[in-house]
N, C-alpha and C positions, 0 to 999 in steps of 0.2 A: 616897710622897715625902718625899724626904729636906728636909734643911732649906734648901739651897740651890736647889732647885727651885723655878720660878716657881710663883704660884696658878693651879691651872687648868693646869698644864703639859702635861696629856694633850689639853685643848682645844686649846692653842696647839699643840702638834705636829700635831694633827689637821688645822688650818688652814694649818699649812707643807706638809702631805703633799696636800692636796687645793687649793690655791691656789696663787698664784704670789707670796704673802707670805712676807717673811723672819721671823726670829725676833722682833725688835724690834717691826716691824707688826703681826703675829699677838697678841703680847702687848699693845699697846696697842687692838686691836679687840677684845678680850675684854674688857680694863678699860673699854671705853667702852661695850659691851653690858652688863657686871655693874652699871655707876653706870648706866644705864638704866634699866634693872628695880629698883635698889634705889631710884629715886626714889619719895619719900612720894607718899601718894595727894594730898595737899592740892596739893603742889608740882606734880605732874602737872596736875592740873586746871587750875590757874592758868596753867601754861604753854600749855598747849592752849588754854584761853580764848582767850590773847594771839596765839596762832598762827591760829587759826580768826577771832577778830575782824579782824586784819592782813590774811586774805584775804576780807573782806568778807561775812562770814555773820552772821547775825543771833542776838541771843542764843537765841532759842528753837530755832534751829536747832543752835547751839554746844551748848546744853545736851543736847540730843536724842543729839546725835553723842558727845559725851563718856558720857555715860551707856551708849551701844552699844561703847564703847570701853575702859571699867575692866574689864568681866568678861573681857577679851580678854588683859589684862597678864597677864606670867608667872605673878606670885602675883597672883591674882584678889583686886582690892579689894573691900570689902565691898557691896553695892547702896545706891547712895545715891539718894535722890529727887532731882527737878529743884529742889527748895526747898533740900535741903542743898548741892548744888552751887552754887547763888547764894550761900549764906552763905560757904562756902568763897571765893570769888572777891569778894564785897562786905562779905564780914564779917555 
């Protein structure tokens, strides 16, 4: 990759070949996905807690769901107990 190539240029090119995305759109999609998976565990837990709380779930449902989601992250987060999840959200 030359210094003028965008980061993950091969992925951007793949998206352009396999979708209707143009170069700028494909680069933005890649940047958004990378940012999503770069989100620290604590930020992810807080964000998901807020989203699920807004959807009307109870804390017991929320923490069970988040505990199930964490191992599915691209770079799996460490296993956290419900107590640890609560501490992230409430301090």
